[in-house]
C-alpha positions in Angstrom: 215.3 -76.5 -13.0 212.2 -78.7 -12.3 211.9 -82.0 -14.2 208.9 -82.3 -16.5 206.1 -84.3 -14.9 203.6 -86.0 -17.1 200.2 -86.1 -15.5 197.7 -88.8 -16.2 194.5 -87.7 -17.8 191.5 -87.7 -15.5 189.0 -90.5 -16.1 185.9 -89.4 -18.0 182.8 -90.3 -15.9 179.8 -91.2 -17.8 176.3 -90.0 -17.0 174.1 -92.4 -15.1 171.9 -94.7 -17.2 168.6 -93.2 -18.3 165.5 -95.1 -17.5 163.5 -95.9 -20.6 159.7 -95.6 -20.8 158.7 -99.2 -21.5 155.4 -100.2 -23.1 155.3 -103.5 -21.2 155.2 -104.5 -17.6 155.6 -107.6 -15.5 152.8 -110.1 -16.1 152.0 -109.0 -19.7 151.7 -111.6 -22.4 154.0 -110.7 -25.4 155.2 -112.1 -28.7 158.8 -111.9 -29.9 158.9 -110.2 -33.3 162.6 -110.6 -34.3 165.6 -112.7 -33.6 166.1 -116.5 -33.0 162.9 -116.8 -30.9 160.7 -115.0 -33.4 157.0 -115.9 -33.0 157.3 -117.3 -29.5 154.8 -116.1 -26.9 155.3 -115.8 -23.2 154.6 -114.0 -20.0 157.0 -111.2 -18.9 158.9 -112.4 -15.7 161.1 -109.3 -15.1 161.6 -105.8 -16.5 164.9 -103.9 -16.4 164.1 -100.2 -17.1 167.7 -99.0 -16.9 168.9 -101.2 -19.7 165.5 -101.4 -21.5 165.4 -105.2 -21.5 162.8 -107.8 -20.4 162.9 -111.4 -19.4 160.2 -113.6 -20.9 159.1 -117.1 -19.8 160.4 -119.7 -22.2 162.2 -117.3 -24.5 166.0 -116.8 -25.1 167.0 -119.9 -23.0 170.7 -119.7 -22.0 172.9 -122.2 -20.2 174.6 -120.9 -17.1 177.5 -122.9 -15.5 177.4 -122.5 -11.8 180.1 -123.3 -9.3 179.2 -125.4 -6.2 179.2 -123.5 -2.9 177.9 -124.1 0.6 174.3 -123.1 -0.2 173.8 -124.8 -3.6 175.4 -127.5 -5.7 177.0 -126.6 -9.0 176.1 -127.7 -12.5 174.6 -126.4 -15.7 171.4 -124.5 -15.3 169.1 -123.5 -18.2 167.3 -120.1 -17.6 165.8 -117.3 -19.6 168.0 -114.4 -20.8 166.9 -110.9 -21.2 166.0 -109.4 -24.6 165.4 -105.8 -25.7 161.9 -104.4 -25.2 161.8 -103.3 -28.9 161.8 -107.0 -30.0 158.5 -107.8 -28.3 154.9 -106.7 -29.0 152.0 -106.9 -26.6 149.2 -109.3 -27.3 145.8 -107.7 -28.1 143.3 -108.9 -25.5 140.4 -109.1 -28.0 142.0 -110.7 -31.1 145.0 -112.4 -29.6 147.3 -110.8 -32.2 150.4 -108.7 -31.5 149.6 -105.0 -31.4 151.1 -101.6 -30.7 149.8 -99.6 -27.8 148.7 -96.0 -27.1 148.3 -94.3 -23.7 145.0 -92.6 -22.9 144.0 -90.6 -19.9 140.8 -91.5 -18.1 138.3 -89.0 -16.7 139.8 -89.6 -13.2 143.3 -88.8 -14.5 144.8 -92.3 -14.5 146.8 -93.4 -17.6 145.7 -96.6 -19.3 147.2 -98.5 -22.2 145.0 -99.1 -25.2 145.6 -101.6 -28.0 145.9 -99.9 -31.4 144.2 -102.7 -33.4 141.1 -103.2 -31.4 140.9 -100.1 -29.1 140.5 -102.3 -26.1 142.1 -101.2 -22.8 145.0 -103.4 -21.6 144.8 -104.0 -17.9 148.0 -104.0 -15.8 148.4 -107.3 -14.0 150.5 -106.7 -10.9 
């Protein structure tokens, strides 16, 4: 008679992360609407579409402890941390206030972002 063999369950593999459609891009000026840095304004440095987060200049400052190696010396570095894109609003180019955006198609077929408050198109600074 064969002995009973208990087999390990197979590991459940998760689906790859879904890229989120973000309303802001690198170079936009935004204002933080919630959290510790509420009210702060800054320029978007980096966008992470897979996690839906953005890094903004001067917002969510974290301290990073680095170890010395051959290339750089160690120490405590202050840098910007990433925050979720839903916590920031784009600045209206006409009034300078935070606004929501809409997407509109031009006659030539390109999509442009439009500020809801003023109706002004928001240019992409790349």
